[in-house]
N, C-alpha and C positions, 0 to 999 in steps of 0.2 A: 406799437413800436417794440414792445418786449418780444413779440413773436419774430420780428425782423432780426433783432439782435441774437435771439436764440438760434435762428436759422443760420446766421453768420457763424456762430460757434460750432454748428454741426457740419459745416462744409468739410469735405474730405481733406483738403490741404490744411485746413485749420486744425482739425483733429490730429493730423500727422505732425504739424508743427508743435502742438501741445504735448504730444507723446514723445517727441524726439529729445533724446538726451543731448544732442549736438546742435540741432537746428535752432531751437529757441534761444540758447545763449549766444549763438552767432548773430541772430537777428537783433537781439538786445544790444550786443556789443557794436554792431553796425549802426544802430540807432544812436548810441552814445557818441560814436565817431562822427556821424553826420551832424548831430546837434553841436558837438564841439567845433567842427569846421564851420558850421553856420554862424554860431555865436562869435567865434574868433574873427571871421571875415566881416561880420556886421560891425563888431566893435572897432576894428581897425578902420573900416570904411567911414563909419560915423565920426570917429575921432579925427580922421583926416579932413572931413567936411567941416568939423567944428574949428579946425585950425592946427591940429597936431601934425607932426611929420612934414613940416613945410618944405623940407629939402626934396621931398618926393613930388613929382608932378601930379597935381590933384586929379586931372581928368583920366590919365592912364592908370593911376593907382585905384581910383574908384571903379573904373571900368573892369579892371582885373578882378577886384574883390567882389564886384556885383556878380560876375560870372561864377566865381567860387561859391558865393552865397546861394545863388539860384540852384546850382548843382547839389550843394549840400542840403538845401531845403527839399529838393526832390528825393534825395536819399532818406532824409528824416521822415518825409511824408509816407514813403513806401514802407519803411521799416516800422514806423509808428502805427500805420494801418494794420500791419501784420501783428504787432504786439496787442493792439486793441482787439483784434478779431478773436483772440484766445479767450478773453473775458469780457466780451462786448457788453453784456447786460450789466455786469458789475461796474465797469468803467463809465458807461452811459448814465448811471445813477449817481456817480460821485460828483459833488459840487466842484471839487478842485479840478477834475478832468474837464468839466464844462467851462470852468474859468480859463483853463489852459486853451481850449478851443476858441473861446471868445477873444483871448489875448492874441492868439495867432491871427485871427480875423482882423483885429484892430491893427496889428503890425502890417498885415497885407494892405489894408486901406492906407496906412501911413506911407508905405512904400510907393503906392500909386500916386499919392499926393506929392511925395518927394520927386518922383519922375516928372510929374507935371510942372513943378516949380524949379527944378534944378537947371542950371545953365552948364553948357559944356565949357571946356577950356580950363585955364588955371586961375581964373579970377577968384578972389576970396568968397567964401560962402557968407551969406548974411541973412538976416531977418528970418523969413519963413523957413528957408532951407536949414538953417541952424537949429531952429526949434524942432523941425521934423527929425533931424539927426539925433537930438537929445531925446526926443520922444521914442525914437527907435531903440536907443540904448536901454531906456527904461522898460519898454514893452518886451523886448527880447530877453532881457534879464528876468523879468517876471515870468515869462514863458518857461525859462529854465527852472526857476524855483517851483513853479506849479508842477512841472514834470517830476521833479524830485519828490515833492510831497505825495504824488500819486503812488510812488513806490513804497512809501511809509505809512500810508493811510488805508491800505487795502488789507 
């Protein structure tokens, strides 16, 4: 596995990204922007599902924020992969990085469970959907903290 990660680090575009005075900070800033948009949309969506912002129509609000969250997740995924590629071997060996990846996986499974249980319309959320929304808040917040620890533990 170490050879795979070493190979990733030696790709021409990765070496270029690592050597660039401009490109790496831009990718890093775009990752922060994408993560911020993701967490903001997830928090607002989950809070609405739990019962906040009752004056806003639940179905439309959640549908809008779901699209924002999915786009932001795509941006975070691409920029995160680029940031990972620069120090793939080091990051892959970090328990906090592995924890972050595990938390993202759990958040994805939670999202799929939510989609399976959620109802359309403006009826109040209840039971399983509310639990999944609370779990989403916890998981994505933990992803954020794990990501910040990566920057300080390397």
